[in-house]
Backbone as JSON Lines, residues from 0, in Angstrom:
{"i":0,"aa":"M","n":[102.16,128.92,87.63],"ca":[103.58,128.67,87.57],"c":[104.08,128.96,86.16]}
{"i":1,"aa":"T","n":[105.27,129.48,86.07],"ca":[105.83,129.8,84.77],"c":[106.79,128.73,84.26]}
{"i":2,"aa":"T","n":[107.39,127.97,85.14],"ca":[108.28,126.9,84.73],"c":[107.75,125.57,85.26]}
{"i":3,"aa":"S","n":[108.19,124.51,84.65],"ca":[107.75,123.18,85.1],"c":[108.46,122.82,86.39]}
{"i":4,"aa":"P","n":[107.73,122.24,87.32],"ca":[108.37,121.81,88.57],"c":[109.25,120.59,88.33]}
{"i":5,"aa":"T","n":[110.24,120.43,89.21],"ca":[111.1,119.26,89.15],"c":[110.86,118.33,90.33]}
{"i":6,"aa":"C","n":[110.3,118.87,91.41],"ca":[109.98,118.08,92.6],"c":[108.7,118.62,93.21]}
{"i":7,"aa":"I","n":[107.7,117.75,93.32],"ca":[106.39,118.12,93.82],"c":[106.11,117.37,95.11]}
{"i":8,"aa":"I","n":[105.64,118.09,96.12],"ca":[105.13,117.46,97.34],"c":[103.61,117.6,97.3]}
{"i":9,"aa":"A","n":[102.91,116.49,97.47],"ca":[101.45,116.52,97.4],"c":[100.83,115.88,98.63]}
{"i":10,"aa":"Y","n":[99.84,116.56,99.2],"ca":[99.05,116.05,100.32],"c":[98.3,114.81,99.87]}
{"i":11,"aa":"T","n":[98.3,113.8,100.69],"ca":[97.49,112.63,100.42],"c":[97.03,112.05,101.75]}
{"i":12,"aa":"S","n":[96.15,111.07,101.67],"ca":[95.63,110.45,102.89],"c":[95.46,108.96,102.66]}
{"i":13,"aa":"E","n":[95.32,108.25,103.75],"ca":[95.18,106.8,103.65],"c":[93.75,106.38,103.34]}
{"i":14,"aa":"D","n":[92.79,107.28,103.55],"ca":[91.38,106.93,103.36],"c":[90.79,107.44,102.04]}
{"i":15,"aa":"G","n":[91.62,108.05,101.2],"ca":[91.15,108.49,99.89],"c":[90.5,109.86,99.86]}
{"i":16,"aa":"R","n":[90.44,110.56,100.98],"ca":[89.75,111.85,100.98],"c":[90.47,112.91,100.16]}
{"i":17,"aa":"Y","n":[91.74,112.69,99.85],"ca":[92.49,113.64,99.02],"c":[92.91,113.03,97.69]}
{"i":18,"aa":"D","n":[92.11,112.11,97.19],"ca":[92.41,111.49,95.9],"c":[92.45,112.52,94.77]}
{"i":19,"aa":"N","n":[91.65,113.6,94.89],"ca":[91.69,114.64,93.86],"c":[93.06,115.32,93.83]}
{"i":20,"aa":"V","n":[93.7,115.49,94.98],"ca":[95.04,116.07,95.04],"c":[96.03,115.07,94.43]}
{"i":21,"aa":"L","n":[95.89,113.81,94.77],"ca":[96.76,112.78,94.21],"c":[96.66,112.75,92.69]}
{"i":22,"aa":"D","n":[95.44,112.77,92.17],"ca":[95.24,112.73,90.71],"c":[95.88,113.94,90.03]}
{"i":23,"aa":"A","n":[95.65,115.13,90.59],"ca":[96.21,116.35,89.99],"c":[97.74,116.35,90.08]}
{"i":24,"aa":"A","n":[98.27,115.91,91.2],"ca":[99.72,115.86,91.39],"c":[100.36,114.85,90.45]}
{"i":25,"aa":"L","n":[99.72,113.71,90.3],"ca":[100.22,112.66,89.41],"c":[100.28,113.17,87.97]}
{"i":26,"aa":"E","n":[99.22,113.84,87.54],"ca":[99.2,114.37,86.18],"c":[100.23,115.49,85.99]}
{"i":27,"aa":"T","n":[100.36,116.36,86.97],"ca":[101.35,117.44,86.9],"c":[102.76,116.87,86.85]}
{"i":28,"aa":"A","n":[103.04,115.9,87.71],"ca":[104.37,115.28,87.75],"c":[104.67,114.53,86.45]}
{"i":29,"aa":"R","n":[103.67,113.85,85.93],"ca":[103.86,113.11,84.69],"c":[104.18,114.06,83.54]}
{"i":30,"aa":"Q","n":[103.42,115.14,83.41],"ca":[103.64,116.09,82.33],"c":[104.99,116.81,82.46]}
{"i":31,"aa":"A","n":[105.38,117.13,83.69],"ca":[106.63,117.87,83.92],"c":[107.84,116.96,84.06]}
{"i":32,"aa":"E","n":[107.6,115.64,84.1],"ca":[108.66,114.67,84.36],"c":[109.36,115.0,85.68]}
{"i":33,"aa":"A","n":[108.53,115.31,86.67],"ca":[109.01,115.7,88.0],"c":[108.93,114.54,88.98]}
{"i":34,"aa":"R","n":[109.76,114.61,90.0],"ca":[109.68,113.66,91.11],"c":[108.46,114.04,91.94]}
{"i":35,"aa":"L","n":[107.73,113.05,92.43],"ca":[106.53,113.27,93.23],"c":[106.71,112.65,94.6]}
{"i":36,"aa":"I","n":[106.49,113.44,95.64],"ca":[106.57,112.95,97.01],"c":[105.19,113.09,97.63]}
{"i":37,"aa":"L","n":[104.63,111.97,98.05],"ca":[103.29,111.96,98.64],"c":[103.39,112.14,100.15]}
{"i":38,"aa":"Y","n":[102.84,113.23,100.63],"ca":[102.88,113.62,102.05],"c":[101.65,113.02,102.73]}
{"i":39,"aa":"D","n":[101.86,111.96,103.49],"ca":[100.77,111.24,104.16],"c":[100.34,112.0,105.41]}
{"i":40,"aa":"I","n":[99.28,112.79,105.27],"ca":[98.8,113.62,106.37],"c":[98.34,112.77,107.56]}
{"i":41,"aa":"D","n":[97.99,111.53,107.31],"ca":[97.52,110.65,108.39],"c":[98.66,110.08,109.22]}
{"i":42,"aa":"A","n":[99.91,110.23,108.76],"ca":[101.04,109.62,109.46],"c":[101.36,110.31,110.79]}
{"i":43,"aa":"A","n":[101.3,111.63,110.81],"ca":[101.67,112.38,112.02],"c":[100.53,112.32,113.03]}
{"i":44,"aa":"Q","n":[100.79,111.64,114.12],"ca":[99.8,111.52,115.18],"c":[100.39,112.03,116.48]}
{"i":45,"aa":"M","n":[99.53,112.41,117.38],"ca":[99.99,113.04,118.61],"c":[100.85,112.11,119.48]}
{"i":46,"aa":"F","n":[100.49,110.85,119.58],"ca":[101.17,109.97,120.53],"c":[101.9,108.79,119.9]}
{"i":47,"aa":"A","n":[102.07,108.81,118.57],"ca":[102.73,107.67,117.93],"c":[103.65,108.15,116.81]}
{"i":48,"aa":"A","n":[104.8,107.53,116.7],"ca":[105.73,107.84,115.61],"c":[105.22,107.16,114.34]}
{"i":49,"aa":"P","n":[105.38,107.79,113.16],"ca":[104.87,107.2,111.93],"c":[105.69,106.01,111.43]}
{"i":50,"aa":"L","n":[106.94,105.95,111.85],"ca":[107.81,104.85,111.44],"c":[108.21,104.03,112.67]}
{"i":51,"aa":"P","n":[108.5,102.76,112.47],"ca":[108.95,101.94,113.6],"c":[110.2,102.55,114.24]}
{"i":52,"aa":"T","n":[110.3,102.41,115.54],"ca":[111.45,102.91,116.29],"c":[112.14,101.74,116.97]}
{"i":53,"aa":"E","n":[113.23,102.02,117.67],"ca":[113.9,100.95,118.4],"c":[112.98,100.35,119.46]}
{"i":54,"aa":"W","n":[111.97,101.11,119.9],"ca":[111.04,100.63,120.92],"c":[109.91,99.81,120.33]}
{"i":55,"aa":"S","n":[109.54,100.12,119.08],"ca":[108.39,99.44,118.5],"c":[108.76,98.41,117.44]}
{"i":56,"aa":"G","n":[110.0,98.38,117.03],"ca":[110.4,97.46,115.97],"c":[111.88,97.18,116.02]}
{"i":57,"aa":"D","n":[112.39,96.69,114.92],"ca":[113.8,96.31,114.84],"c":[114.69,97.42,114.27]}
{"i":58,"aa":"T","n":[114.13,98.59,114.03],"ca":[114.91,99.65,113.39],"c":[114.82,100.95,114.19]}
{"i":59,"aa":"E","n":[115.68,101.88,113.82],"ca":[115.65,103.21,114.4],"c":[115.29,104.2,113.3]}
{"i":60,"aa":"R","n":[114.87,105.4,113.67],"ca":[114.45,106.43,112.71],"c":[115.54,106.67,111.66]}
{"i":61,"aa":"E","n":[116.8,106.64,112.07],"ca":[117.89,106.9,111.15],"c":[118.02,105.82,110.07]}
{"i":62,"aa":"D","n":[117.43,104.66,110.3],"ca":[117.48,103.58,109.32],"c":[116.55,103.81,108.13]}
{"i":63,"aa":"W","n":[115.7,104.82,108.22],"ca":[114.7,105.08,107.19],"c":[115.1,106.3,106.37]}
{"i":64,"aa":"S","n":[114.91,106.21,105.08],"ca":[115.2,107.32,104.17],"c":[114.11,108.39,104.28]}
{"i":65,"aa":"A","n":[114.44,109.6,103.86],"ca":[113.45,110.67,103.8],"c":[112.53,110.48,102.6]}
{"i":66,"aa":"L","n":[112.95,109.64,101.65],"ca":[112.14,109.29,100.49],"c":[111.83,107.8,100.58]}
{"i":67,"aa":"L","n":[110.59,107.48,100.86],"ca":[110.21,106.09,101.09],"c":[109.63,105.45,99.84]}
{"i":68,"aa":"T","n":[110.18,104.31,99.47],"ca":[109.67,103.54,98.34],"c":[108.41,102.8,98.76]}
{"i":69,"aa":"E","n":[107.76,102.18,97.8],"ca":[106.57,101.41,98.15],"c":[106.91,100.26,99.09]}
{"i":70,"aa":"D","n":[108.09,99.66,98.94],"ca":[108.51,98.59,99.85],"c":[108.73,99.13,101.27]}
{"i":71,"aa":"D","n":[109.36,100.3,101.37],"ca":[109.55,100.93,102.68],"c":[108.21,101.21,103.34]}
{"i":72,"aa":"L","n":[107.27,101.73,102.56],"ca":[105.95,102.06,103.1],"c":[105.2,100.8,103.55]}
{"i":73,"aa":"E","n":[105.34,99.73,102.8],"ca":[104.71,98.46,103.21],"c":[105.33,97.98,104.53]}
{"i":74,"aa":"R","n":[106.66,98.06,104.63],"ca":[107.35,97.65,105.86],"c":[106.9,98.48,107.06]}
{"i":75,"aa":"A","n":[106.58,99.75,106.8],"ca":[106.14,100.66,107.87],"c":[104.65,100.52,108.16]}
{"i":76,"aa":"G","n":[103.98,99.63,107.44],"ca":[102.55,99.41,107.69],"c":[101.65,100.45,107.04]}
{"i":77,"aa":"R","n":[102.11,101.09,105.98],"ca":[101.36,102.15,105.3],"c":[100.94,101.69,103.9]}
{"i":78,"aa":"H","n":[100.18,100.61,103.87],"ca":[99.77,99.99,102.61],"c":[99.05,100.96,101.67]}
{"i":79,"aa":"P","n":[98.08,101.75,102.13],"ca":[97.39,102.65,101.19],"c":[98.33,103.64,100.5]}
{"i":80,"aa":"I","n":[99.29,104.17,101.22],"ca":[100.24,105.11,100.61],"c":[101.19,104.36,99.68]}
{"i":81,"aa":"A","n":[101.58,103.15,100.06],"ca":[102.41,102.32,99.19],"c":[101.7,102.08,97.86]}
{"i":82,"aa":"Q","n":[100.39,101.83,97.91],"ca":[99.62,101.64,96.68],"c":[99.62,102.89,95.82]}
{"i":83,"aa":"Q","n":[99.53,104.05,96.45],"ca":[99.54,105.31,95.71],"c":[100.89,105.52,95.03]}
{"i":84,"aa":"V","n":[101.97,105.23,95.74],"ca":[103.31,105.34,95.15],"c":[103.44,104.35,93.99]}
{"i":85,"aa":"R","n":[102.95,103.14,94.18],"ca":[103.0,102.12,93.13],"c":[102.23,102.58,91.9]}
{"i":86,"aa":"R","n":[101.06,103.18,92.13],"ca":[100.23,103.69,91.03],"c":[101.0,104.77,90.24]}
{"i":87,"aa":"A","n":[101.63,105.69,90.96],"ca":[102.38,106.76,90.31],"c":[103.55,106.18,89.51]}
{"i":88,"aa":"R","n":[104.25,105.24,90.1],"ca":[105.39,104.64,89.4],"c":[104.94,103.88,88.15]}
{"i":89,"aa":"S","n":[103.8,103.22,88.24],"ca":[103.32,102.5,87.06],"c":[102.88,103.47,85.95]}
{"i":90,"aa":"A","n":[102.62,104.73,86.32],"ca":[102.3,105.77,85.34],"c":[103.56,106.46,84.82]}
{"i":91,"aa":"G","n":[104.73,105.98,85.26],"ca":[105.99,106.52,84.77],"c":[106.54,107.68,85.59]}
{"i":92,"aa":"V","n":[106.01,107.9,86.78],"ca":[106.46,109.01,87.63],"c":[107.4,108.48,88.7]}
{"i":93,"aa":"E","n":[108.51,109.17,88.9],"ca":[109.42,108.84,90.0],"c":[108.72,109.3,91.28]}
{"i":94,"aa":"A","n":[108.21,108.35,92.07],"ca":[107.38,108.71,93.22],"c":[107.88,108.05,94.5]}
{"i":95,"aa":"F","n":[107.65,108.76,95.6],"ca":[108.02,108.3,96.93],"c":[106.95,108.74,97.92]}
{"i":96,"aa":"G","n":[107.03,108.21,99.11],"ca":[106.16,108.65,100.19],"c":[106.97,109.36,101.26]}
{"i":97,"aa":"W","n":[106.26,110.15,102.06],"ca":[106.86,110.83,103.2],"c":[105.9,110.69,104.37]}
{"i":98,"aa":"L","n":[106.42,110.22,105.49],"ca":[105.63,110.06,106.71],"c":[106.14,111.06,107.74]}
{"i":99,"aa":"P","n":[105.53,112.23,107.8],"ca":[106.03,113.27,108.71],"c":[105.79,112.91,110.17]}
{"i":100,"aa":"D","n":[106.69,113.4,111.02],"ca":[106.55,113.21,112.46],"c":[105.52,114.16,113.07]}
{"i":101,"aa":"K","n":[105.37,115.33,112.43],"ca":[104.41,116.3,112.96],"c":[103.74,117.02,111.81]}
{"i":102,"aa":"K","n":[102.55,117.57,112.09],"ca":[101.79,118.31,111.09],"c":[102.12,119.78,111.21]}
{"i":103,"aa":"G","n":[101.82,120.51,110.17],"ca":[102.0,121.95,110.22],"c":[102.93,122.46,109.14]}
{"i":104,"aa":"A","n":[102.81,123.74,108.88],"ca":[103.56,124.38,107.8],"c":[105.06,124.39,108.07]}
{"i":105,"aa":"D","n":[105.46,124.46,109.34],"ca":[106.9,124.48,109.64],"c":[107.56,123.16,109.26]}
{"i":106,"aa":"A","n":[106.91,122.04,109.57],"ca":[107.46,120.72,109.19],"c":[107.46,120.56,107.68]}
{"i":107,"aa":"L","n":[106.42,121.03,107.03],"ca":[106.34,120.97,105.58],"c":[107.45,121.81,104.95]}
{"i":108,"aa":"A","n":[107.69,123.0,105.48],"ca":[108.73,123.89,104.95],"c":[110.11,123.27,105.1]}
{"i":109,"aa":"E","n":[110.36,122.69,106.26],"ca":[111.66,122.06,106.5],"c":[111.91,120.91,105.52]}
{"i":110,"aa":"Y","n":[110.89,120.08,105.34],"ca":[111.03,118.95,104.42],"c":[111.17,119.44,102.97]}
{"i":111,"aa":"A","n":[110.38,120.43,102.58],"ca":[110.44,120.97,101.22],"c":[111.84,121.53,100.93]}
{"i":112,"aa":"D","n":[112.45,122.17,101.93],"ca":[113.82,122.67,101.76],"c":[114.79,121.52,101.53]}
{"i":113,"aa":"K","n":[114.69,120.49,102.33],"ca":[115.6,119.35,102.21],"c":[115.47,118.65,100.86]}
{"i":114,"aa":"Q","n":[114.25,118.58,100.36],"ca":[114.0,117.89,99.1],"c":[114.09,118.81,97.89]}
{"i":115,"aa":"Q","n":[114.28,120.1,98.13],"ca":[114.33,121.11,97.07],"c":[113.07,121.08,96.22]}
{"i":116,"aa":"A","n":[111.94,120.95,96.89],"ca":[110.65,120.93,96.2],"c":[110.37,122.3,95.62]}
{"i":117,"aa":"D","n":[109.83,122.32,94.42],"ca":[109.48,123.6,93.82],"c":[108.0,123.74,93.53]}
{"i":118,"aa":"L","n":[107.19,122.82,94.06],"ca":[105.73,122.95,94.03],"c":[105.16,122.1,95.16]}
{"i":119,"aa":"I","n":[104.21,122.67,95.87],"ca":[103.49,121.95,96.93],"c":[102.01,121.99,96.57]}
{"i":120,"aa":"M","n":[101.39,120.82,96.53],"ca":[99.98,120.73,96.16],"c":[99.15,120.35,97.39]}
{"i":121,"aa":"L","n":[98.18,121.21,97.71],"ca":[97.37,121.06,98.91],"c":[95.88,121.01,98.57]}
{"i":122,"aa":"P","n":[95.08,120.4,99.44],"ca":[93.64,120.35,99.21],"c":[92.99,121.69,99.54]}
{"i":123,"aa":"A","n":[91.9,121.99,98.85],"ca":[91.19,123.25,99.04],"c":[90.62,123.4,100.44]}
{"i":124,"aa":"D","n":[90.37,122.3,101.14],"ca":[89.8,122.44,102.49],"c":[90.78,123.1,103.46]}
{"i":125,"aa":"M","n":[92.03,123.24,103.06],"ca":[93.01,123.94,103.9],"c":[92.9,125.46,103.75]}
{"i":126,"aa":"E","n":[92.09,125.91,102.8],"ca":[91.88,127.36,102.64],"c":[90.95,127.9,103.71]}
{"i":127,"aa":"E","n":[90.03,127.06,104.17],"ca":[89.08,127.45,105.22],"c":[89.08,126.38,106.31]}
{"i":128,"aa":"P","n":[90.19,126.29,107.04],"ca":[90.34,125.23,108.04],"c":[89.58,125.52,109.33]}
{"i":129,"aa":"G","n":[89.44,124.49,110.11],"ca":[88.84,124.64,111.43],"c":[89.85,125.23,112.41]}
{"i":130,"aa":"L","n":[89.39,125.46,113.62],"ca":[90.21,126.08,114.65],"c":[91.48,125.28,114.92]}
{"i":131,"aa":"F","n":[91.36,123.97,115.06],"ca":[92.51,123.14,115.39],"c":[93.6,123.26,114.32]}
{"i":132,"aa":"D","n":[93.21,123.22,113.04],"ca":[94.19,123.34,111.96],"c":[94.8,124.74,111.93]}
{"i":133,"aa":"R","n":[94.03,125.75,112.24],"ca":[94.59,127.11,112.29],"c":[95.61,127.21,113.42]}
{"i":134,"aa":"L","n":[95.32,126.61,114.56],"ca":[96.24,126.67,115.7],"c":[97.56,125.96,115.43]}
{"i":135,"aa":"R","n":[97.51,124.86,114.72],"ca":[98.75,124.13,114.45],"c":[99.4,124.55,113.13]}
{"i":136,"aa":"K","n":[98.89,125.64,112.57],"ca":[99.44,126.22,111.33],"c":[99.41,125.23,110.18]}
{"i":137,"aa":"A","n":[98.23,124.68,109.94],"ca":[98.04,123.73,108.85],"c":[97.03,124.31,107.86]}
{"i":138,"aa":"T","n":[97.35,125.5,107.34],"ca":[96.49,126.17,106.37],"c":[97.28,126.46,105.11]}
{"i":139,"aa":"V","n":[96.58,126.76,104.03],"ca":[97.26,127.14,102.79],"c":[98.08,128.4,103.03]}
{"i":140,"aa":"K","n":[97.5,129.37,103.71],"ca":[98.2,130.63,104.0],"c":[99.51,130.36,104.75]}
{"i":141,"aa":"D","n":[99.45,129.5,105.77],"ca":[100.66,129.16,106.53],"c":[101.69,128.47,105.65]}
{"i":142,"aa":"A","n":[101.23,127.56,104.79],"ca":[102.16,126.84,103.9],"c":[102.87,127.82,102.95]}
{"i":143,"aa":"V","n":[102.11,128.77,102.4],"ca":[102.71,129.76,101.5],"c":[103.74,130.6,102.25]}
{"i":144,"aa":"E","n":[103.39,131.06,103.43],"ca":[104.29,131.91,104.21],"c":[105.52,131.16,104.71]}
{"i":145,"aa":"E","n":[105.34,129.95,105.22],"ca":[106.45,129.18,105.79],"c":[107.4,128.63,104.73]}
{"i":146,"aa":"T","n":[106.85,128.11,103.65],"ca":[107.69,127.45,102.66],"c":[108.32,128.43,101.68]}
{"i":147,"aa":"Q","n":[107.63,129.52,101.41],"ca":[108.07,130.49,100.4],"c":[108.33,129.79,99.07]}
{"i":148,"aa":"R","n":[107.47,128.84,98.76],"ca":[107.54,128.08,97.52],"c":[106.17,128.15,96.85]}
{"i":149,"aa":"P","n":[106.11,127.89,95.54],"ca":[104.81,127.87,94.89],"c":[103.91,126.8,95.51]}
{"i":150,"aa":"V","n":[102.67,127.19,95.73],"ca":[101.67,126.29,96.29],"c":[100.49,126.24,95.33]}
{"i":151,"aa":"A","n":[100.03,125.05,95.03],"ca":[98.84,124.85,94.22],"c":[97.74,124.31,95.12]}
{"i":152,"aa":"V","n":[96.54,124.81,94.93],"ca":[95.38,124.35,95.68],"c":[94.51,123.54,94.73]}
{"i":153,"aa":"V","n":[94.2,122.31,95.14],"ca":[93.39,121.43,94.32],"c":[91.98,121.37,94.92]}
{"i":154,"aa":"H","n":[91.0,121.75,94.1],"ca":[89.61,121.79,94.54],"c":[88.95,120.43,94.31]}
{"i":155,"aa":"E","n":[87.79,120.24,94.92],"ca":[87.06,118.96,94.83],"c":[86.89,118.48,93.4]}
{"i":156,"aa":"D","n":[86.64,119.4,92.47],"ca":[86.4,119.04,91.08],"c":[87.7,118.82,90.29]}
{"i":157,"aa":"G","n":[88.85,118.95,90.96],"ca":[90.13,118.74,90.3],"c":[90.77,120.01,89.77]}
{"i":158,"aa":"E","n":[90.03,121.13,89.82],"ca":[90.6,122.41,89.37],"c":[91.78,122.78,90.26]}
{"i":159,"aa":"V","n":[92.84,123.28,89.64],"ca":[94.05,123.68,90.36],"c":[94.17,125.19,90.27]}
{"i":160,"aa":"T","n":[94.33,125.84,91.43],"ca":[94.54,127.29,91.47],"c":[95.81,127.58,92.26]}
{"i":161,"aa":"Y","n":[96.33,128.77,92.06],"ca":[97.56,129.18,92.73],"c":[97.27,130.44,93.54]}
{"i":162,"aa":"P","n":[97.31,130.32,94.87],"ca":[96.98,131.48,95.72],"c":[98.03,132.57,95.65]}
């Protein structure tokens, strides 16, 4: 990248498997003084909405912001992501969570457009995905093509590359 990002979307998970992406995104956001949005890959499930609905709780989807604070995430039952947002905020980063309804590059592109994200940070395992991820367009290549935004790939050792 030639300029500092102002809004970063970073892949994260509730079980810590993408902590290397979180660490790299947190450091990048801190240095650039950028807003950080943590994309909870575990939120989008086939048969369940990531946020409470009128059927499952006292609220409707429209009652929730596209940028979720740690309190919003706790209310939605996403404690691990709330902790990650809290950690970023305690490091001085303006951070939020995002609980997507569906997985895939098209959903990521739509959200990135709405948030005017200028960097997307993804885990290296998306460079060589399995069949299911390829079918649902959840690869680095798909993200680059769909979003038409800079994408950074974070490797297991924390190295960041730009495809």
